[in-house]
N, C-alpha and C positions, 0 to 999 in steps of 0.2 A: 350770240347768246340769246336765248329766248327768255324774255321776262316771265317770271312766275306771277301768277295772280296771287292776290292776298289770301284768297281762300286756299289755294294750293299750298302756299307757304305755310299756312296754318295747318294744313293737312300734314305736310312733312314735319313741321314742328310738333304736331300732335303725335306722330309716329315715334319720334325720338324718345320722348318720355315713356312711351309704351315699351320700347325696346329696353330702356333702362330698367323699367319696372319688371319686365320679364327677366332680364339679367339678374336684377336684385333678387327676384323671387326664386330664380334657379339657385343663386348663390345661397340664399337663406335656407332653401329646401335641402341643399346638400351640406350646409354647415353642420347640422347635428350629426350626420353620418361621418363627416370629416373629423369632428371633435371626438366622436366615439372611437373612431379608428386611431386617432392620435393618443387618446387616453389609454386604449388597449395596448398600443405600442409602448407608451411610456410606462405603463404598469408592468409589462413584461421586461422592459429595460431595467426597472427598479428591481424586479425579481432576479433578473440575470446578474445584476450588479451584486445583489445580496448573495446569490449562489456563487458568484466569482469570489466574493470575499470569504464565504464559508469554505469553498474548495481550496482557496489559497492557504487558509489557516489549516485545513485538513492536510494539505501537501506538506506543511511544515511539521505536522505532528508525526511521531514515529509510527511506522506501519504495524508494528507488533512482531512478535516472534513467529516465524514460520520456517518450515524445513527448506523451502525454496530460497529464502533469504540467507539462511545458515549455509546452504550449499554454495551460494554465490561467494560467501566469505571464505570458503574452503576449497578452492580449485585444486585439482589433482596435484599440481606442482607447487603449491604454496610453500612447502617446507623443503623443497629440493635443494636449495643452497644452504639452508640453516641447520638441517637435521639429516645426517647421513643414513639414519634408520627410516627416514620417511621421504624418499624422493618421489614416491607416488602414494597419494592418499585416496581412499575410496570409501564411500558410504555403503554399508551393507545392511541387509534386512534382519540379520540374525539377532533375535531378542534375548540373548543370554545375559544382557546387561541389566535385566530387571528380575528381581526375586520372584519366586513362584507365587507368593502371597499377593503381590501387586499385579502380576501378569494379566489376570482377567480384566483389570481396569485400564489396560493399555489399548488405545485406539490407533496409534501410529508409532512406529519405532524405527530408528536407524542408528547404526554405530559407525564411527569413523575409525578405520584401520589403516595402518601404514604398510606399504610393500616396497621392497627394494627394486623390483623390476616387473615387467609384464608376465614373465614366467611364474613368478610368485603369485600374482593375481590369478592367473589361469588355474593354478593348483589350489588356490583358496587358503593358503597358509600365510597369514600376515607376519611381518617382522615385529610390529607393535599392534596390540589389539586395544580396542575401546579407548583410544586417545580422546575421542569425543563421542557423546551420546546425545541424540535428539529424541525426545519421547513426548507424546501427547497422551494424557489420561482422560478418563471419562469425567473426572471431577477435580477440583482444586485441592481437596484434602489428600487425595492419592498423590498428587504432584508434590505437595509439601512433605508427605511421609517418605516419598522416594528420596528427596533431597536430604532429609534428616537421617534416614537409615542406610542409604546405599551410596550416596555421592560424597562421602566425607573426604576422599582424597582427590576431589575434583572441585574446580571453580564452577559454580552453578549460577545460571540465570533462570529465573522463574517468571513466566508471564501467564498468570491464571493457571490453567491446567497444562500448560506447555513448559517443558524444561529442556535446557541444553546444558551439558556439562563438558568440561575439558580437563584432562588430567593436569594437576598442578605442576608436574615436571615437564610438561610438553611445550606449551606456548603461552607466554605470559600476556600477550596482547589480545588473543582471540576472544576470550570471555568478555573483555571490555567492549570489543567491537560488536559482539552479539548483544550486549546490554543496551547499546545505543539503538538497536532496532526497536526496542519496546520502552525505552527510557526507564529501564529496570536497574536494580542494584545487582552487583555481583556478590554472591556469598562465597567467600574465599574458603577453599578446602584446606585440609591439613597437608603439610608437605610430606612427601614420601622419602625425602633425603635424610 
């Protein structure tokens, strides 16, 4: 071992604090940037948590009435086992289910018809017609008027300017299932029996 002179030891001792000072200075210099980055991250986490809470509550909320959702409730073979007149159901575009007075206010229309087999579908002559109607109007007043004036033999669900009806003699559960889509009430129609 080579003995160090007192001056040299001082010199090394003098460098150590300088290194610490440099390390501290570097740490202090980067600290604000680090805190800013952490604050930004924690801010977005809070926002994400809030968004997650909002989206989870939105996920629990009914999506609302839409033709796509109604179509999912009414697959072609839904009534194949329970109704011999409706082994095949199909939505058609024929807007004969709306009176001429309200027809100009219709923005979208589909009617659910029942067929016995594919041949009947190909010919376009249903076994049962208009067992269900889905219609969107330009305004809520037209939707309400439609339900009042034209859907009296149907169970109706109204979601703003959107209406879905099902014949009272057809399927007792389908209107309730449709109402769950928008957390709406079912207006029960008069019985045709």
